[in-house]
C-alpha positions as CSV (number, residue, x, y, z in Angstrom):
1,M,-15.6,-12.5,9.8
2,M,-12.0,-12.5,8.4
3,F,-11.1,-9.1,9.7
4,V,-11.6,-9.7,13.4
5,R,-8.1,-9.9,15.0
6,T,-8.1,-12.2,18.1
7,E,-4.4,-13.2,18.1
8,N,-2.0,-12.0,20.8
9,L,1.2,-10.3,19.7
10,R,3.3,-13.5,19.7
11,S,0.7,-15.4,17.6
12,Y,0.3,-12.5,15.2
13,I,4.0,-12.4,14.5
14,R,4.2,-16.1,14.1
15,L,1.2,-16.3,11.7
16,Y,1.9,-13.2,9.7
17,P,5.7,-12.6,9.7
18,V,5.7,-10.6,6.5
19,N,3.0,-8.3,7.6
20,S,4.8,-7.9,11.0
21,V,8.1,-7.0,9.2
22,I,6.3,-4.5,7.0
23,L,4.7,-2.8,10.1
24,L,8.1,-2.8,11.9
25,I,9.9,-1.2,8.9
26,C,7.2,1.5,8.6
27,I,7.3,2.3,12.3
28,A,11.1,2.2,12.5
29,M,11.4,4.6,9.5
30,F,8.8,6.9,11.0
31,I,10.8,7.1,14.3
32,I,14.1,7.6,12.6
33,M,12.7,10.3,10.3
34,T,11.1,12.1,13.3
35,L,14.4,12.2,15.1
36,S,16.2,13.3,11.9
37,G,14.1,16.5,11.5
38,G,10.5,15.5,11.1
39,T,8.4,13.3,8.7
40,E,6.8,16.4,7.2
41,N,10.2,18.0,6.3
42,S,10.6,17.8,2.5
43,R,14.4,17.4,2.7
44,V,14.1,14.6,5.3
45,L,11.4,12.9,3.1
46,L,13.7,13.1,0.1
47,R,16.7,11.9,2.0
48,F,14.9,8.8,3.2
49,G,13.3,7.9,-0.1
50,A,10.0,9.7,-0.7
51,F,8.8,9.7,-4.2
52,I,9.0,12.8,-6.4
53,S,7.2,13.3,-9.7
54,P,8.2,13.8,-12.3
55,F,11.8,12.8,-11.9
56,P,13.8,16.0,-11.4
57,R,16.9,16.9,-13.4
58,F,18.7,18.0,-10.2
59,E,20.5,15.7,-7.7
60,L,18.4,14.5,-4.8
61,P,19.5,14.0,-1.2
62,G,19.4,10.3,-0.3
63,L,20.8,7.6,1.9
64,W,22.9,6.5,-1.1
65,G,23.4,9.9,-2.7
66,G,21.6,11.2,-5.7
67,G,20.5,9.4,-8.8
68,W,18.6,6.5,-7.3
69,D,15.2,7.5,-8.6
70,L,13.9,4.0,-9.4
71,A,14.6,2.8,-5.9
72,R,12.0,5.4,-4.7
73,F,9.2,3.3,-6.3
74,I,9.9,0.9,-3.4
75,S,11.4,3.0,-0.6
76,A,8.4,5.4,-0.6
77,I,6.1,2.6,0.3
78,F,7.6,2.4,3.8
79,I,7.8,6.0,4.9
80,H,4.9,8.2,6.0
81,I,4.1,11.9,6.2
82,G,2.8,12.9,9.7
83,F,1.4,10.9,12.6
84,S,-2.1,10.5,11.2
85,H,-0.7,9.0,8.0
86,I,1.3,6.3,9.8
87,L,-1.6,5.7,12.2
88,F,-4.2,5.1,9.4
89,N,-1.9,3.0,7.2
90,G,-0.5,1.1,10.1
91,F,-4.0,0.2,11.4
92,S,-5.1,-0.9,7.9
93,I,-2.1,-3.1,7.4
94,F,-2.5,-4.6,10.9
95,V,-6.2,-5.4,10.6
96,F,-7.0,-6.0,7.0
97,A,-3.8,-7.4,5.4
98,P,-3.2,-10.6,7.5
99,E,-5.9,-12.6,5.7
100,L,-4.2,-12.1,2.4
101,E,-0.9,-13.3,3.8
102,R,-2.7,-16.5,5.0
103,M,-4.3,-16.9,1.5
104,F,-1.3,-16.2,-0.6
105,G,1.5,-17.6,1.6
106,H,4.3,-15.5,3.0
107,V,6.5,-15.1,-0.1
108,R,3.6,-14.4,-2.6
109,Y,2.1,-11.9,-0.2
110,A,5.4,-10.0,0.1
111,V,5.6,-9.9,-3.7
112,F,1.9,-8.8,-3.8
113,F,2.5,-6.0,-1.3
114,L,5.5,-4.6,-3.2
115,V,3.9,-5.0,-6.7
116,T,0.7,-3.1,-5.7
117,G,2.7,-0.5,-3.9
118,I,4.9,0.0,-7.0
119,A,1.8,0.1,-9.2
120,G,0.4,2.9,-7.1
121,N,3.6,4.9,-7.2
122,L,3.9,4.3,-11.0
123,T,0.3,5.5,-11.6
124,S,1.0,8.6,-9.5
125,H,4.3,9.2,-11.4
126,L,2.7,8.9,-14.8
127,F,-0.2,11.1,-13.9
128,H,1.9,13.9,-12.4
129,S,4.5,13.7,-15.3
130,W,1.6,14.0,-17.8
131,T,0.1,17.0,-16.0
132,F,3.4,18.6,-14.9
133,K,3.2,22.4,-14.8
134,G,6.5,23.2,-13.1
135,Q,5.6,22.1,-9.6
136,Y,7.0,18.7,-8.4
137,T,4.9,16.4,-6.3
138,L,6.3,14.7,-3.2
139,S,4.6,11.6,-2.0
140,A,5.1,8.6,0.3
141,G,3.2,5.9,2.1
142,A,1.9,2.4,1.9
143,S,-1.5,3.5,0.7
144,G,-1.0,2.1,-2.8
145,A,-0.3,-1.3,-1.4
146,I,-3.2,-1.0,1.1
147,F,-5.6,-0.1,-1.6
148,G,-4.2,-3.1,-3.4
149,V,-5.3,-5.2,-0.5
150,F,-8.8,-3.6,-0.7
151,G,-8.9,-4.3,-4.5
152,A,-8.0,-7.9,-3.9
153,Y,-10.8,-8.3,-1.4
154,L,-13.3,-6.7,-3.7
155,A,-12.4,-9.2,-6.4
156,L,-12.8,-12.0,-3.9
157,V,-16.3,-10.9,-2.7
158,L,-17.5,-10.3,-6.3
159,L,-16.1,-13.5,-7.8
160,R,-16.6,-15.8,-4.9
161,R,-19.7,-14.4,-3.3
162,S,-21.1,-17.8,-2.2
163,F,-18.0,-18.4,0.0
164,I,-18.0,-15.1,1.8
165,D,-20.0,-14.5,5.0
166,K,-22.3,-11.5,5.2
167,G,-20.2,-9.6,7.7
168,T,-17.1,-9.8,5.5
169,Y,-19.0,-8.8,2.4
170,T,-20.5,-5.8,4.1
171,T,-17.1,-4.8,5.6
172,V,-15.4,-5.0,2.2
173,M,-18.0,-3.0,0.4
174,T,-18.0,-0.3,3.1
175,I,-14.2,-0.1,3.0
176,V,-14.2,0.3,-0.8
177,V,-16.9,3.0,-0.7
178,M,-15.2,4.9,2.1
179,G,-11.8,4.5,0.5
180,A,-13.1,6.0,-2.7
181,V,-14.8,8.9,-0.9
182,Y,-11.6,9.6,1.1
183,S,-9.4,9.4,-2.0
184,F,-11.4,11.8,-4.1
185,V,-12.9,14.2,-1.6
186,V,-10.2,14.8,1.0
187,P,-7.5,17.3,-0.2
188,N,-3.8,16.4,-0.5
189,V,-4.5,12.7,-0.8
190,G,-2.7,10.7,-3.5
191,W,-5.8,9.3,-5.2
192,E,-3.7,8.3,-8.2
193,A,-1.6,5.9,-6.1
194,H,-4.8,4.6,-4.4
195,L,-6.3,3.9,-7.8
196,G,-3.2,2.3,-9.3
197,G,-2.8,0.0,-6.3
198,F,-6.5,-0.9,-6.1
199,V,-6.6,-1.9,-9.8
200,A,-3.4,-3.9,-9.5
201,G,-4.8,-5.8,-6.4
202,F,-8.1,-6.5,-8.1
203,I,-6.4,-7.9,-11.2
204,W,-4.0,-10.0,-9.1
205,M,-6.9,-11.6,-7.1
206,A,-9.1,-12.1,-10.2
207,A,-6.3,-13.8,-12.0
208,L,-5.6,-16.0,-9.1
209,L,-9.2,-17.1,-8.7
210,Q,-9.4,-17.7,-12.5
211,R,-6.4,-19.9,-12.4
212,Q,-7.8,-21.9,-9.4
213,S,-11.1,-22.4,-11.3
214,R,-9.2,-23.8,-14.3
215,R,-7.3,-26.2,-12.2
216,R,-10.6,-27.4,-10.5
217,F,-12.1,-28.3,-13.9
218,Q,-9.1,-29.9,-15.5
């Protein structure tokens, strides 16, 4: 089964350098923010790049001053709100994402992670801008990219079922169902980002598999 991690730390870093860097950045940012006033402090979150929807008309605190709203589409991916948030996302990145880095290659996987994370933040931004009633929404985390990973795996098991072992198939379907329940049932969860990242990841993998099929029959 592709999700069983048997590597030691040195081998993991060597085989999955991009994933290792992503984890390192997330952990480092969490520690720095904790020492700067807490990861659940709104001002600290805004200062270090949390996403706010819709874009406010007032100046935001930030590492580079105000007016860097577009950068938050990326910066928010790497910061987390509370210990349980970083624990869940860190575990998911560590366990489930490495196989995609192996499939895509290091550079393409890095692009995939950023694109699906941005897609999640963009979906959240569009939804909250559309439904805005005077209360801004503050969000952060790698969940959009993680659900992009889940979406990619769902496309893989649906479109290449004959190449997937039973254990992997069962695990992927379980993750997708549990992720959907978690996103829509648990309060204060950014289901919009989850959905946007998931759809982006599914489309990415489906397009990749389609291109591989065309090459095979040319």
